[in-house]
VOBA-1610 file (N, C-alpha, C; in pm, whole numbers, padded with zeros to 5 digits, always signed):
BEGIN
Unk+09852-03935-04225Unk+09710-03934-04272Unk+09702-04003-04398Unk+09602-04090-04423Unk+09561-04124-04560Unk+09434-04049-04614Unk+09382-03969-04538Unk+09252-03873-04562Unk+09262-03729-04506Unk+09215-03654-04567Unk+09211-03516-04491Unk+09055-03481-04471Unk+09047-03400-04366Unk+08918-03370-04307Unk+08877-03238-04372Unk+08753-03240-04431Unk+08717-03126-04515Unk+08613-03040-04435Unk+08613-02906-04419Unk+08506-02823-04400Unk+08460-02751-04516Unk+08340-02705-04513Unk+08278-02651-04639Unk+08228-02514-04575Unk+08262-02405-04646Unk+08206-02260-04622Unk+08121-02231-04744Unk+07984-02218-04686Unk+07896-02191-04801Unk+07809-02316-04833Unk+07774-02380-04750Unk+07747-02535-04795Unk+07593-02566-04848Unk+07515-02454-04848Unk+07378-02470-04887Unk+07343-02469-05016Unk+07426-02412-05093Unk+07387-02396-05253Unk+07452-02519-05337Unk+07554-02454-05435Unk+07608-02544-05513Unk+07687-02662-05456Unk+07743-02637-05338Unk+07821-02737-05259Unk+07729-02841-05234Unk+07609-02831-05188Unk+07519-02931-05140Unk+07459-03016-05276Unk+07457-02925-05365Unk+07386-02997-05493Unk+07498-03079-05570Unk+07640-03050-05583Unk+07718-03102-05659Unk+07846-03144-05588Unk+07920-03044-05523Unk+08045-03049-05467Unk+08057-03159-05355Unk+07959-03148-05258Unk+07963-03255-05154Unk+07931-03406-05199Unk+07814-03416-05251Unk+07777-03564-05291Unk+07850-03614-05408Unk+07913-03543-05499Unk+07992-03576-05618Unk+08145-03562-05605Unk+08173-03481-05518Unk+08313-03455-05492Unk+08387-03495-05355Unk+08341-03447-05239Unk+08400-03476-05123Unk+08375-03617-05060Unk+08232-03657-05070Unk+08192-03778-05019Unk+08255-03895-05083Unk+08245-03917-05203Unk+08290-04036-05255Unk+08447-04045-05300Unk+08522-03932-05250Unk+08666-03922-05264Unk+08743-04008-05188Unk+08839-04073-05239Unk+08932-04179-05173Unk+09010-04122-05060Unk+09028-03991-05060Unk+09131-03942-04971Unk+09087-03818-04889Unk+08957-03817-04877Unk+08903-03704-04798Unk+08762-03732-04734Unk+08730-03676-04613Unk+08598-03700-04549Unk+08539-03558-04517Unk+08403-03552-04520Unk+08326-03425-04475Unk+08338-03418-04334Unk+08378-03326-04264Unk+08370-03311-04121Unk+08274-03208-04067Unk+08275-03087-04137Unk+08197-02988-04084Unk+08146-02886-04193Unk+08035-02826-04187Unk+07979-02747-04275Unk+07947-02602-04221Unk+07927-02512-04297Unk+07893-02369-04252Unk+07809-02286-04366Unk+07709-02205-04318Unk+07631-02127-04398Unk+07568-02035-04308Unk+07543-01912-04354Unk+07464-01817-04282Unk+07306-01845-04301Unk+07269-01936-04382Unk+07116-01971-04418Unk+07115-02099-04310Unk+07075-02066-04168Unk+07074-02171-04091Unk+06974-02280-04108Unk+06857-02231-04150Unk+06747-02353-04168Unk+06799-02441-04269Unk+06849-02384-04384Unk+06906-02481-04473Unk+07017-02559-04439Unk+07113-02507-04354Unk+07218-02557-04322Unk+07196-02671-04209Unk+07098-02663-04142Unk+07051-02787-04049Unk+07019-02903-04156Unk+06931-02870-04246Unk+06888-02972-04347Unk+07010-03046-04415Unk+07114-02968-04441Unk+07237-03010-04516Unk+07312-03101-04423Unk+07329-03050-04298Unk+07398-03134-04201Unk+07327-03262-04172Unk+07190-03251-04149Unk+07122-03400-04124Unk+07141-03487-04242Unk+07147-03433-04374Unk+07137-03494-04497Unk+07268-03590-04505Unk+07386-03516-04460Unk+07514-03577-04478Unk+07564-03636-04341Unk+07470-03650-04262Unk+07503-03705-04133Unk+07605-03652-04035Unk+07607-03505-04043Unk+07702-03441-03965Unk+07656-03391-03829Unk+07738-03381-03738Unk+07719-03341-03605Unk+07764-03185-03595Unk+07846-03150-03665Unk+07914-03014-03670Unk+07883-02923-03777Unk+07805-02851-03750Unk+07749-02736-03838Unk+07757-02602-03766Unk+07786-02486-03851Unk+07805-02372-03798Unk+07758-02237-03875Unk+07706-02142-03818Unk+07674-02033-03893Unk+07774-01925-03906Unk+07883-01940-03815Unk+07984-01849-03828Unk+08106-01916-03872Unk+08185-01857-03967Unk+08299-01924-04018Unk+08425-01930-03909Unk+08434-01831-03843Unk+08545-01808-03746Unk+08529-01907-03634Unk+08411-01957-03592Unk+08368-02063-03495Unk+08403-02185-03557Unk+08372-02219-03677Unk+08407-02348-03738Unk+08552-02354-03746Unk+08624-02262-03793Unk+08766-02284-03787Unk+08834-02299-03672Unk+08781-02243-03556Unk+08827-02266-03426Unk+08808-02385-03354Unk+08673-02443-03386Unk+08626-02570-03316Unk+08635-02697-03404Unk+08617-02689-03513Unk+08605-02810-03605Unk+08742-02883-03631Unk+08764-03003-03626Unk+08887-03067-03652Unk+08898-03089-03804Unk+08943-02961-03874Unk+08946-02981-04031Unk+09086-02938-04084Unk+09119-02996-04183Unk+09262-02989-04238Unk+09251-02874-04357Unk+09127-02891-04422Unk+09116-02794-04558Unk+08967-02747-04553Unk+08943-02651-04613Unk+08840-02589-04642Unk+08782-02551-04795Unk+08684-02598-04823Unk+08624-02591-04948Unk+08533-02440-04944Unk+08558-02349-05019Unk+08485-02224-05017Unk+08404-02209-05133Unk+08265-02207-05108Unk+08171-02216-05215Unk+08055-02094-05203Unk+08126-01992-05141Unk+08037-01866-05125Unk+08055-01768-05242Unk+07969-01683-05262Unk+07986-01588-05361Unk+08116-01527-05375Unk+08172-01492-05507Unk+08311-01446-05514Unk+08347-01313-05428Unk+08228-01231-05400Unk+08261-01115-05329Unk+08305-01120-05187Unk+08275-01238-05129Unk+08328-01271-04986Unk+08456-01371-04993Unk+08483-01416-05093Unk+08607-01507-05104Unk+08717-01463-05033Unk+08786-01325-05056Unk+08893-01285-04978Unk+08894-01292-04836Unk+08764-01263-04788Unk+08743-01266-04635Unk+08756-01410-04585Unk+08695-01503-04660Unk+08701-01651-04615Unk+08836-01707-04639Unk+08912-01669-04749Unk+09031-01735-04775Unk+09133-01676-04648Unk+09131-01562-04621Unk+09213-01489-04519Unk+09182-01564-04386Unk+09052-01593-04346Unk+09025-01660-04230Unk+09076-01789-04218Unk+09090-01871-04340Unk+09131-02007-04345Unk+09271-01998-04319Unk+09336-01911-04408Unk+09500-01912-04404Unk+09535-01866-04256Unk+09477-01771-04212Unk+09521-01740-04068Unk+09501-01857-03967Unk+09406-01929-03977Unk+09373-02056-03912Unk+09469-02161-03939Unk+09563-02148-04047Unk+09630-02279-04071Unk+09560-02397-04148Unk+09442-02343-04206Unk+09379-02431-04280Unk+09378-02429-04430Unk+09420-02526-04500Unk+09437-02531-04655Unk+09299-02498-04721Unk+09309-02419-04848Unk+09201-02360-04901Unk+09180-02409-05037Unk+09063-02446-05073Unk+09028-02480-05206Unk+08899-02408-05234Unk+08920-02309-05334Unk+08820-02189-05341Unk+08739-02203-05486Unk+08629-02188-05485Unk+08545-02178-05614Unk+08610-02075-05693Unk+08560-02084-05825Unk+08607-01976-05926Unk+08472-01892-05939Unk+08470-01762-05999Unk+08608-01691-06008Unk+08675-01657-05861Unk+08799-01660-05847Unk+08857-01640-05712Unk+08788-01524-05648Unk+08780-01385-05738Unk+08710-01262-05673Unk+08664-01193-05784Unk+08590-01096-05767Unk+08540-01012-05871Unk+08638-00932-05946Unk+08767-00902-05901Unk+08868-00853-05954Unk+09015-00902-05913Unk+09105-00879-05996Unk+09227-00953-05969Unk+09287-00906-05853Unk+09276-00769-05811Unk+09349-00703-05712Unk+09313-00788-05572Unk+09183-00838-05561Unk+09133-00923-05465Unk+09201-01059-05451Unk+09203-01119-05583Unk+09272-01246-05587Unk+09409-01240-05552Unk+09482-01137-05584Unk+09615-01131-05548Unk+09634-01125-05396Unk+09562-01065-05325Unk+09556-01074-05184Unk+09518-01198-05120Unk+09451-01290-05201Unk+09429-01419-05150Unk+09550-01512-05165Unk+09599-01502-05283Unk+09732-01584-05300Unk+09843-01529-05186Unk+09851-01390-05169Unk+09945-01347-05070Unk+09912-01412-04921Unk+09789-01412-04898Unk+09755-01467-04760Unk+09799-01618-04754Unk+09768-01690-04848Unk+09807-01830-04850Unk+09953-01845-04835Unk+10020-01755-04911Unk+10181-01767-04909Unk+10232-01737-04774Unk+10163-01625-04713Unk+10223-01568-04580Unk+10199-01675-04478Unk+10105-01752-04465Unk+10051-01843-04359Unk+10108-01992-04401Unk+10161-01993-04513Unk+10215-02147-04551Unk+10097-02246-04584Unk+09982-02219-04622Unk+09877-02318-04651Unk+09857-02341-04815Unk+09825-02478-04839Unk+09790-02500-04987Unk+09669-02396-05023Unk+09687-02355-05164Unk+09564-02279-05210Unk+09536-02331-05358Unk+09421-02380-05364Unk+09370-02433-05501Unk+09255-02369-05552Unk+09254-02371-05677Unk+09121-02305-05756Unk+09022-02415-05800Unk+08908-02412-05769Unk+08815-02527-05814Unk+08756-02520-05956Unk+08857-02533-06048Unk+08821-02566-06177Unk+08832-02712-06199Unk+08693-02778-06234Unk+08687-02922-06244Unk+08710-02966-06380Unk+08693-02868-06470Unk+08705-02910-06603Unk+08844-02971-06667Unk+08939-02920-06613Unk+09076-02977-06651Unk+09075-03111-06618Unk+08997-03186-06521Unk+09005-03325-06473Unk+08908-03408-06578Unk+08823-03351-06648Unk+08750-03424-06741Unk+08822-03521-06844Unk+08793-03612-06855Unk+08845-03730-06943Unk+08886-03676-07077Unk+08790-03605-07133Unk+08797-03562-07264Unk+08897-03441-07275Unk+08897-03342-07171Unk+09002-03258-07150Unk+09125-03315-07183Unk+09162-03423-07099Unk+09286-03486-07106Unk+09314-03537-07240Unk+09209-03606-07296Unk+09221-03667-07435Unk+09276-03565-07541Unk+09183-03441-07540Unk+09194-03339-07638Unk+09355-03274-07623Unk+09389-03276-07504Unk+09544-03231-07475Unk+09629-03318-07540Unk+09627-03438-07509Unk+09709-03550-07569Unk+09694-03531-07723Unk+09580-03540-07777Unk+09566-03542-07925Unk+09635-03424-07999Unk+09622-03298-07938Unk+09680-03163-07983Unk+09835-03177-07981Unk+09879-03232-07853Unk+10031-03246-07839Unk+10087-03346-07927Unk+10004-03444-07977Unk+10070-03555-08061Unk+10056-03520-08199Unk+09970-03396-08240Unk+09974-03350-08372Unk+09855-03409-08460Unk+09747-03446-08373Unk+09647-03509-08448Unk+09552-03423-08549Unk+09557-03284-08530Unk+09486-03195-08615Unk+09630-03097-08678Unk+09742-03126-08665Unk+09850-03044-08721Unk+09865-02933-08619Unk+09914-02817-08693Unk+09924-02699-08626Unk+09795-02635-08586Unk+09784-02604-08449Unk+09656-02555-08416Unk+09646-02407-08454Unk+09536-02365-08516Unk+09513-02232-08578Unk+09425-02156-08481Unk+09304-02212-08440Unk+09207-02136-08355Unk+09143-02256-08272Unk+09075-02185-08169Unk+08986-02274-08070Unk+08869-02180-08044Unk+08744-02250-08041Unk+08623-02170-07998Unk+08573-02273-07863Unk+08535-02196-07769Unk+08469-02268-07647Unk+08341-02195-07624Unk+08248-02258-07621Unk+08107-02213-07579Unk+08051-02276-07471Unk+07993-02173-07388Unk+07936-02211-07256Unk+07833-02138-07212Unk+07686-02176-07200Unk+07588-02105-07153Unk+07475-02181-07120Unk+07378-02113-07072Unk+07236-02175-07033Unk+07138-02064-06995Unk+07008-02095-07028Unk+06905-01995-06987Unk+06893-01962-06841Unk+06905-01847-06806Unk+06904-01810-06662Unk+06824-01687-06648Unk+06705-01706-06641Unk+06620-01583-06622Unk+06639-01490-06495Unk+06600-01384-06491Unk+06627-01304-06357Unk+06551-01366-06255Unk+06607-01353-06128Unk+06534-01404-06008Unk+06580-01310-05895Unk+06507-01303-05814Unk+06536-01203-05700Unk+06648-01272-05596Unk+06763-01198-05569Unk+06844-01232-05468Unk+06957-01324-05527Unk+06976-01342-05671Unk+07074-01414-05709Unk+07194-01312-05730Unk+07316-01366-05659Unk+07420-01280-05689Unk+07477-01259-05820Unk+07485-01377-05898Unk+07526-01374-06033Unk+07461-01252-06128Unk+07333-01181-06090Unk+07274-01126-06162Unk+07296-00986-06120Unk+07396-00960-06033Unk+07415-00834-05966Unk+07549-00788-05976Unk+07565-00660-06044Unk+07706-00602-06073Unk+07777-00579-05940Unk+07692-00537-05846Unk+07754-00499-05691Unk+07801-00636-05646Unk+07736-00752-05668Unk+07779-00861-05590Unk+07876-00947-05675Unk+07869-00943-05810Unk+07937-01037-05896Unk+08023-00971-06003Unk+08012-00848-06017Unk+08108-00761-06113Unk+08067-00796-06250Unk+08019-00913-06315Unk+07996-00940-06419Unk+07879-01054-06439Unk+07814-01086-06554Unk+07708-01185-06552Unk+07765-01321-06609Unk+07725-01336-06734Unk+07760-01473-06790Unk+07914-01511-06805Unk+07981-01398-06843Unk+08136-01422-06878Unk+08186-01463-06723Unk+08145-01364-06627Unk+08217-01391-06501Unk+08192-01524-06442Unk+08056-01580-06459Unk+08020-01701-06402Unk+08096-01832-06464Unk+08076-01830-06610Unk+08088-01942-06690Unk+08224-01936-06789Unk+08243-01785-06821Unk+08342-01759-06904Unk+08493-01796-06850Unk+08492-01796-06713Unk+08616-01821-06643Unk+08643-01970-06667Unk+08547-02052-06659Unk+08567-02207-06692Unk+08635-02216-06840Unk+08543-02157-06934Unk+08591-02159-07084Unk+08733-02123-07111Unk+08760-01997-07054Unk+08905-01958-07060Unk+09011-02031-07017Unk+08998-02105-06896Unk+09084-02179-06838Unk+09096-02296-06912Unk+08983-02365-06967Unk+08997-02475-07063Unk+09085-02451-07184Unk+09043-02337-07248Unk+09109-02300-07379Unk+09249-02309-07353Unk+09318-02206-07250Unk+09453-02210-07241Unk+09506-02345-07208Unk+09446-02428-07143Unk+09500-02567-07118Unk+09506-02655-07237Unk+09415-02654-07324Unk+09407-02724-07445Unk+09492-02683-07537Unk+09512-02556-07557Unk+09603-02480-07654Unk+09737-02499-07604Unk+09766-02503-07481Unk+09881-02513-07420Unk+09967-02375-07424Unk+09881-02264-07403Unk+09949-02118-07420Unk+09846-02031-07339Unk+09918-01911-07304Unk+09837-01811-07218Unk+09787-01717-07315Unk+09675-01668-07265Unk+09619-01553-07349Unk+09692-01433-07327Unk+09722-01342-07431Unk+09804-01226-07418Unk+09721-01099-07439Unk+09608-01106-07517Unk+09528-00992-07548Unk+09385-01028-07571Unk+09288-00940-07541Unk+09167-00957-07564Unk+09073-00852-07633Unk+08981-00899-07708Unk+08869-00809-07738Unk+08741-00855-07728Unk+08646-00779-07659Unk+08521-00839-07623Unk+08408-00769-07653Unk+08277-00813-07648Unk+08159-00741-07660Unk+08066-00810-07547Unk+07995-00729-07486Unk+07894-00790-07396Unk+07777-00720-07383Unk+07653-00752-07357Unk+07534-00691-07340Unk+07415-00772-07308Unk+07300-00704-07312Unk+07159-00788-07259Unk+07071-00809-07386Unk+07082-00940-07432Unk+07001-00952-07567Unk+06859-00990-07530Unk+06844-01072-07418Unk+06707-01107-07383Unk+06682-01083-07252Unk+06762-01070-07149Unk+06721-01060-07015Unk+06787-00915-06960Unk+06741-00844-06873Unk+06785-00731-06796Unk+06810-00779-06654Unk+06933-00758-06608Unk+06951-00801-06464Unk+07000-00655-06400Unk+07072-00665-06285Unk+07124-00548-06225Unk+07274-00510-06251Unk+07275-00461-06386Unk+07396-00412-06425Unk+07494-00505-06501Unk+07452-00617-06512Unk+07541-00742-06580Unk+07469-00787-06707Unk+07567-00849-06790Unk+07536-00906-06928Unk+07460-01045-06896Unk+07383-01066-07011Unk+07327-01199-07039Unk+07413-01268-07151Unk+07496-01199-07229Unk+07562-01247-07320Unk+07701-01182-07338Unk+07810-01259-07380Unk+07930-01201-07388Unk+08024-01284-07484Unk+08108-01217-07586Unk+08184-01283-07653Unk+08327-01217-07646Unk+08423-01304-07631Unk+08565-01248-07622Unk+08642-01325-07712Unk+08717-01238-07787Unk+08819-01291-07889Unk+08965-01292-07816Unk+09034-01392-07825Unk+09177-01408-07769Unk+09290-01429-07872Unk+09389-01360-07822Unk+09514-01417-07894Unk+09608-01463-07799Unk+09648-01598-07814Unk+09744-01659-07739Unk+09900-01634-07751Unk+09982-01661-07677Unk+10123-01650-07663Unk+10181-01709-07789Unk+10125-01816-07823Unk+10166-01908-07926Unk+10116-01887-08078Unk+10053-01774-08080Unk+09993-01720-08205Unk+09847-01766-08228Unk+09804-01870-08167Unk+09662-01922-08192Unk+09554-01807-08160Unk+09457-01811-08234Unk+09335-01714-08192Unk+09223-01808-08129Unk+09159-01741-08050Unk+09040-01809-07980Unk+08931-01733-07971Unk+08815-01793-07936Unk+08689-01721-07920Unk+08596-01800-07811Unk+08567-01727-07725Unk+08476-01787-07595Unk+08365-01696-07597Unk+08253-01771-07621Unk+08126-01719-07613Unk+08028-01775-07495Unk+07977-01682-07426Unk+07890-01723-07287Unk+07775-01673-07296Unk+07661-01726-07208Unk+07540-01689-07239Unk+07454-01733-07089Unk+07364-01620-07062Unk+07248-01659-06975Unk+07129-01657-07041Unk+07132-01610-07181Unk+07017-01586-07256Unk+06968-01706-07335Unk+07047-01811-07349Unk+07000-01930-07444Unk+07074-02053-07399Unk+07051-02165-07441Unk+07112-02277-07409Unk+07174-02347-07528Unk+07315-02303-07563Unk+07385-02357-07683Unk+07423-02494-07672Unk+07492-02541-07784Unk+07558-02679-07752Unk+07658-02702-07674Unk+07724-02568-07630Unk+07851-02588-07557Unk+07956-02669-07599Unk+07995-02652-07720Unk+08093-02721-07787Unk+08249-02649-07740Unk+08326-02744-07759Unk+08485-02690-07784Unk+08530-02748-07910Unk+08573-02649-08009Unk+08607-02693-08145Unk+08740-02623-08165Unk+08846-02697-08211Unk+08982-02667-08234Unk+09010-02684-08395Unk+09054-02584-08462Unk+09088-02605-08607Unk+09229-02597-08626Unk+09279-02710-08688Unk+09436-02718-08721Unk+09446-02726-08867Unk+09591-02717-08890Unk+09608-02739-09033Unk+09592-02874-09093Unk+09566-02973-09029Unk+09531-03109-09062Unk+09409-03165-09036Unk+09305-03074-08964Unk+09203-03136-08921Unk+09135-03035-08820Unk+09007-03104-08769Unk+08938-03033-08669Unk+08909-03127-08544Unk+08917-03060-08431Unk+08870-03155-08316Unk+08764-03080-08247Unk+08665-03184-08224Unk+08538-03125-08167Unk+08489-03231-08030Unk+08464-03140-07943Unk+08439-03198-07820Unk+08294-03149-07764Unk+08212-03251-07732Unk+08089-03227-07663Unk+08079-03297-07534Unk+08042-03197-07431Unk+08012-03259-07300Unk+08122-03220-07178Unk+08223-03148-07255Unk+08325-03105-07159Unk+08258-02970-07055Unk+08214-02891-07140Unk+08158-02762-07075Unk+08023-02791-07022Unk+08015-02813-06885Unk+07904-02832-06815Unk+07936-02904-06680Unk+07823-02949-06611Unk+07836-03014-06482Unk+07844-03167-06478Unk+07825-03222-06606Unk+07832-03368-06601Unk+07977-03412-06649Unk+07992-03541-06662Unk+08107-03598-06701Unk+08136-03684-06815Unk+08021-03681-06903Unk+07980-03753-07013Unk+08040-03684-07136Unk+08012-03724-07256Unk+08049-03657-07374Unk+08131-03745-07478Unk+08167-03673-07588Unk+08226-03729-07709Unk+08340-03648-07755Unk+08436-03689-07794Unk+08548-03626-07862Unk+08570-03678-08014Unk+08570-03592-08107Unk+08582-03646-08244Unk+08708-03570-08319Unk+08780-03652-08405Unk+08893-03565-08482Unk+08832-03598-08619Unk+08811-03492-08707Unk+08775-03506-08834Unk+08868-03436-08923Unk+08890-03497-09046Unk+08973-03444-09155Unk+08886-03428-09280Unk+08947-03336-09354Unk+08876-03313-09493Unk+08925-03409-09600Unk+08841-03486-09667Unk+08885-03602-09761Unk+08819-03518-09889Unk+08802-03623-09999Unk+08773-03581-10128Unk+08632-03564-10128Unk+08535-03628-10043Unk+08410-03626-10027Unk+08346-03537-09904Unk+08450-03459-09857Unk+08409-03375-09729Unk+08490-03427-09610Unk+08428-03403-09487Unk+08485-03432-09359Unk+08465-03578-09336Unk+08577-03632-09283Unk+08562-03772-09253Unk+08623-03800-09089Unk+08543-03881-09018Unk+08584-03898-08878Unk+08690-03979-08886Unk+08812-03943-08809Unk+08911-04032-08803Unk+08948-04083-08663Unk+08877-04006-08562Unk+08901-04077-08433Unk+08771-04034-08346Unk+08729-04125-08252Unk+08617-04100-08185Unk+08628-04151-08042Unk+08623-04060-07932Unk+08649-04103-07812Unk+08533-04095-07728Unk+08489-04182-07642Unk+08385-04146-07546Unk+08433-04137-07411Unk+08364-04044-07347Unk+08415-04004-07215Unk+08400-04129-07114Unk+08497-04149-07044Unk+08485-04252-06921Unk+08385-04230-06805Unk+08332-04122-06816Unk+08217-04095-06713Unk+08275-04066-06583Unk+08410-04067-06556Unk+08466-04038-06418Unk+08422-03905-06373Unk+08371-03898-06254Unk+08331-03757-06198Unk+08439-03667-06174Unk+08414-03538-06238Unk+08533-03437-06249Unk+08532-03385-06107Unk+08430-03377-06019Unk+08419-03328-05891Unk+08496-03417-05806Unk+08491-03543-05811Unk+08567-03626-05730Unk+08712-03623-05767Unk+08742-03615-05893Unk+08889-03609-05929Unk+08947-03471-05877Unk+08885-03355-05890Unk+08929-03233-05840Unk+08968-03235-05704Unk+08875-03283-05616Unk+08897-03294-05481Unk+09001-03387-05421Unk+09007-03500-05492Unk+09120-03590-05477Unk+09244-03544-05498Unk+09266-03475-05604Unk+09389-03401-05650Unk+09436-03305-05547Unk+09341-03221-05513Unk+09374-03133-05389Unk+09409-03197-05275Unk+09337-03297-05229Unk+09380-03356-05101Unk+09531-03431-05124Unk+09565-03489-05252Unk+09681-03545-05248Unk+09789-03446-05231Unk+09754-03325-05282Unk+09866-03220-05265Unk+09896-03184-05132Unk+09790-03191-05040Unk+09795-03157-04908Unk+09865-03277-04828Unk+09821-03401-04871Unk+09877-03524-04804Unk+10027-03547-04832Unk+10063-03509-04956Unk+10206-03529-05009Unk+10285-03407-04994Unk+10232-03293-04954Unk+10300-03174-04952Unk+10376-03123-05075Unk+10263-03126-05181Unk+10294-03078-05332Unk+10201-02962-05368Unk+10260-02921-05492Unk+10164-02800-05526Unk+10037-02852-05589Unk+09921-02798-05555Unk+09795-02834-05606Unk+09800-02827-05761Unk+09744-02919-05847Unk+09758-02914-05994Unk+09677-02802-06062Unk+09578-02737-05976Unk+09539-02597-06029Unk+09553-02519-05909Unk+09653-02452-05896Unk+09685-02371-05785Unk+09603-02251-05784Unk+09605-02150-05681Unk+09553-02029-05663Unk+09598-01935-05785Unk+09736-01946-05797Unk+09795-01845-05897Unk+09718-01880-06031Unk+09652-01991-06074Unk+09595-02015-06189Unk+09463-01939-06182Unk+09405-01940-06069Unk+09263-01865-06037Unk+09306-01717-06055Unk+09410-01660-06012Unk+09459-01535-06025Unk+09469-01474-06154Unk+09540-01547-06255Unk+09563-01532-06380Unk+09441-01524-06458Unk+09340-01632-06427Unk+09203-01609-06480Unk+09126-01492-06461Unk+09143-01454-06323Unk+09084-01333-06281Unk+09141-01207-06368Unk+09265-01197-06384Unk+09327-01094-06471Unk+09244-01098-06615Unk+09244-01213-06671Unk+09183-01215-06817Unk+09036-01184-06801Unk+08952-01201-06693Unk+08820-01154-06668Unk+08818-00997-06668Unk+08900-00948-06598Unk+08902-00809-06592Unk+08943-00733-06737Unk+09023-00812-06805Unk+09062-00742-06927Unk+08938-00755-07018Unk+08844-00871-07019Unk+08745-00883-07095Unk+08634-00783-07061Unk+08621-00737-06927Unk+08507-00652-06901Unk+08569-00510-06940Unk+08690-00482-06926Unk+08743-00378-06976Unk+08733-00333-07131Unk+08764-00440-07215Unk+08739-00451-07352Unk+08596-00407-07378Unk+08502-00485-07313Unk+08378-00454-07360Unk+08325-00336-07339Unk+08382-00271-07227Unk+08331-00143-07199Unk+08401-00013-07288Unk+08520-00042-07307Unk+08596+00062-07380Unk+08588+00042-07532Unk+08573-00074-07574Unk+08589-00097-07733Unk+08731-00129-07787Unk+08811-00130-07680Unk+08970-00139-07711Unk+09015-00284-07691Unk+09126-00309-07759Unk+09196-00431-07743Unk+09276-00418-07609Unk+09277-00528-07531Unk+09350-00502-07399Unk+09437-00620-07376Unk+09563-00575-07349Unk+09673-00660-07322Unk+09654-00728-07182Unk+09695-00860-07173Unk+09711-00928-07037Unk+09835-00957-07003Unk+09881-00920-06864Unk+10011-00943-06835Unk+10012-00980-06689
//
């Protein structure tokens, strides 16, 4: 094979908006074969839009009937375990949206199911594939800002309460802004710093909006294994600049455009001179689609029988950090992650 055949579980929301048109369809090594959703009216529209003859309301039926090699799971996190198990038992490789699950114990069961049935399991974090993420990692490793002291990653947008939105419900999503986008920011922080989070202190609350038991704002302070300090602040209450900022002994790295759904942005390295900060380096994004890159990377792992670059174990670890963030916010205590 030079291409894998993709099925999509939960094809009528974000998958239809971003992942299918920007990820699967333009990929060099994959093709869209079948789609599934319980929203049958919308599903028919999605199938017609993408020229598909195979669309299903039932996951089991799609896995039994459709000729697919891998499934992209874009359903809400509270049903990810059910869908990952179904794919694994059918011998279908799994590429699952973040967060993998509302809590780490479910994510552990997902990893175990994939291992038991011998299928590839990837976590759909697209920001590691952003051109500026790669450049930031390179610059840090080359010592462009000296020894890294701290990192701040900011991610949020305005998201007023809406009926039926699972992200606004503790029963369906376990958390609000941090559960939805703090997972992205945390994963990116670890990758750029080059070290894992070891402990967490967090605050969460509702500054503007009241949802069904989840927060509209959350700030987490991290200590990394290499001694670097971090701050991740996330919002459903406002639309911040969504910056990545790293402070080092010899300068500052600032990235705009990584945290979001687009592929543009600018990365700057600044150092302090006699007359204030001076820009030493500036890199513009090459605008290559992060969605296309993440789907191609997972398909390559399937085709070449290699480990996915962002495996399910990365998603599991990330979920452990999310658990620690919410435990800290609830108890007011510093929580270790292991």
